[in-house]
C-alpha positions as CSV (number, residue, x, y, z in Angstrom):
1,M,0.9,30.5,52.9
2,H,1.0,27.7,55.4
3,H,-0.3,28.0,58.9
4,C,2.1,29.9,61.1
5,R,2.3,32.5,63.8
6,L,1.3,35.6,61.9
7,H,1.2,39.2,63.1
8,I,-1.0,41.7,61.2
9,M,-0.5,45.3,62.1
10,G,-1.1,48.9,60.9
11,A,-2.7,52.1,62.0
12,S,-5.9,52.1,63.9
13,G,-8.6,51.7,61.3
14,S,-6.4,50.1,58.7
15,G,-8.3,46.8,59.0
16,A,-5.8,44.6,60.9
17,T,-8.5,43.0,63.1
18,T,-10.8,42.3,60.2
19,L,-8.1,40.7,58.1
20,G,-6.8,38.9,61.1
21,R,-10.1,37.3,61.7
22,A,-10.5,36.3,58.1
23,I,-7.0,34.7,57.9
24,A,-7.6,32.8,61.3
25,N,-10.9,31.6,60.0
26,A,-9.4,30.4,56.7
27,W,-6.7,28.5,58.6
28,S,-9.0,27.4,61.5
29,V,-6.5,28.8,64.0
30,P,-7.0,31.2,67.0
31,H,-7.2,34.9,66.3
32,A,-6.1,37.3,69.0
33,D,-6.4,41.1,69.0
34,S,-4.0,43.2,70.9
35,D,-6.8,45.4,72.4
36,D,-8.1,42.3,74.2
37,Y,-4.8,42.1,76.1
38,F,-3.9,45.8,76.4
39,W,-7.2,46.9,78.0
40,V,-8.9,45.8,81.1
41,P,-12.6,45.1,80.3
42,T,-14.5,48.2,81.5
43,S,-17.7,50.1,80.7
44,P,-17.1,52.3,78.9
45,P,-14.4,50.2,77.1
46,Y,-10.8,51.2,76.5
47,T,-10.3,53.3,79.6
48,T,-7.9,51.2,81.7
49,P,-4.7,49.7,80.4
50,R,-3.6,46.4,81.8
51,P,-0.1,46.3,83.2
52,V,2.4,45.0,80.6
53,P,3.4,41.8,82.6
54,E,-0.3,40.9,82.8
55,R,-0.8,41.5,79.1
56,I,2.1,39.2,78.2
57,G,1.1,36.6,80.7
58,L,-2.4,36.4,79.3
59,M,-1.0,36.1,75.7
60,R,1.3,33.3,76.8
61,T,-1.6,31.5,78.5
62,M,-4.1,32.0,75.7
63,F,-2.3,31.5,72.4
64,V,1.4,32.0,72.2
65,P,2.5,28.4,72.8
66,R,0.3,27.1,69.9
67,D,1.9,26.2,66.6
68,A,-0.2,28.6,64.6
69,W,-2.2,31.8,65.3
70,V,-3.0,35.2,64.0
71,L,-2.4,38.3,66.1
72,S,-3.8,41.6,65.0
73,G,-2.9,45.0,66.3
74,A,0.2,46.9,67.1
75,I,2.2,45.6,70.0
76,N,5.8,46.4,69.0
77,S,6.1,49.0,71.7
78,W,5.3,46.6,74.6
79,A,5.4,42.9,73.7
80,G,8.7,42.3,72.0
81,A,9.0,38.8,73.5
82,V,5.7,37.8,71.9
83,L,6.7,39.3,68.5
84,E,9.9,37.3,68.6
85,E,7.6,34.2,68.4
86,C,6.0,35.4,65.2
87,N,7.0,33.8,61.9
88,A,5.8,36.6,59.6
89,V,4.3,40.0,59.6
90,V,1.6,41.7,57.4
91,F,1.8,45.5,57.5
92,L,-1.4,47.3,56.4
93,T,-1.4,50.8,55.1
94,L,-4.4,53.0,54.1
95,D,-5.0,56.5,52.8
96,P,-5.3,58.6,56.0
97,Q,-8.6,60.2,55.0
98,E,-10.2,56.8,54.3
99,R,-8.8,55.4,57.6
100,M,-10.3,58.3,59.6
101,R,-13.6,57.8,57.8
102,R,-13.6,54.1,58.8
103,L,-12.7,55.0,62.4
104,A,-15.6,57.5,62.6
105,A,-18.0,54.9,61.3
106,R,-16.7,52.3,63.7
107,E,-16.9,54.6,66.7
108,T,-20.4,55.6,65.7
109,L,-21.4,51.9,65.6
110,R,-19.6,51.1,68.9
111,R,-21.1,54.0,70.7
112,G,-24.7,53.8,69.4
113,G,-24.4,57.0,67.3
114,D,-22.9,59.2,70.0
115,I,-19.3,60.0,69.1
116,D,-19.3,63.5,70.6
117,D,-18.0,62.4,74.0
118,Q,-14.5,63.3,75.3
119,A,-13.1,59.8,75.0
120,T,-14.0,59.4,71.4
121,T,-12.7,62.9,70.5
122,E,-9.4,62.1,72.2
123,F,-9.2,58.8,70.5
124,M,-9.8,60.3,67.1
125,Q,-7.2,63.0,67.7
126,W,-4.7,60.3,68.7
127,A,-5.5,58.2,65.7
128,R,-5.1,61.2,63.4
129,G,-1.5,61.6,64.6
130,Y,-0.4,58.2,63.1
131,D,0.8,59.7,59.8
132,D,2.6,62.7,61.5
133,P,6.3,61.9,61.6
134,D,6.7,63.9,64.8
135,F,3.8,62.2,66.6
136,T,5.0,60.4,69.8
137,G,2.2,57.9,70.0
138,R,1.7,54.9,67.6
139,S,3.0,56.2,64.3
140,R,3.9,55.1,60.8
141,R,7.5,56.2,61.5
142,A,7.7,54.0,64.6
143,H,6.2,51.1,62.7
144,E,8.5,51.5,59.7
145,D,11.5,51.7,62.1
146,W,10.4,48.5,63.9
147,L,9.8,46.7,60.6
148,A,13.2,47.5,59.4
149,S,14.7,46.0,62.5
150,I,13.0,42.6,62.5
151,P,14.2,39.3,60.9
152,Q,10.7,38.1,60.0
153,P,9.5,38.5,56.4
154,V,7.0,41.4,55.9
155,L,4.2,41.6,53.4
156,R,3.0,45.1,52.8
157,L,-0.6,45.6,51.7
158,D,-2.8,48.6,50.9
159,S,-5.9,47.8,52.9
160,G,-8.1,50.0,50.7
161,R,-9.0,46.8,48.8
162,P,-11.7,44.4,49.7
163,V,-10.9,42.0,52.6
164,A,-11.3,39.0,50.4
165,E,-8.6,40.2,48.0
166,L,-6.3,40.9,50.9
167,Q,-7.0,37.5,52.4
168,D,-6.2,35.8,49.1
169,E,-2.9,37.7,48.8
170,V,-1.8,36.7,52.3
171,L,-2.9,33.1,51.7
172,A,-0.9,33.0,48.4
173,W,2.2,34.6,50.0
174,Q,5.2,32.2,50.2
175,P,7.7,33.8,52.6
176,T,10.7,32.1,53.9
177,L,9.5,31.7,57.5
178,G,11.8,32.4,60.4
179,G,11.2,32.2,64.2
């Protein structure tokens, strides 16, 4: 795959950020993660959402005008104008049990071993809802509906494989680029 404006998305814990960094490094282009734009930096983190116009304004300032970049994270519910600028999308899926195991390990690392606080409990409960078709938050159903509506080519990958294999598959992908 040639350098382009690539969006990598999936459920929380599916590895979109990890793969996004790997692809951006391989291409020597900027990597952006949606959490860096969605959340105001706070301590503890991830407690205060940034207003949508500010998120989009930051994205347009930091990376959107460039010819090539990798954006990881799900933004289809709030940043349609940015997504229109993407050339291609990678959609990661992962067995729900493995995804929740990865999230628990990540949260343990982020919080220094203490994942029994209310914020982490609420986050894990929210993340568990992804595969429930009736869940109103970020969900597989909402992602599938959005993917079916876009003109960009979509590469679907099971992220249970090693990052190096996923990276190689993305780099070998030859989509007809739009946007």
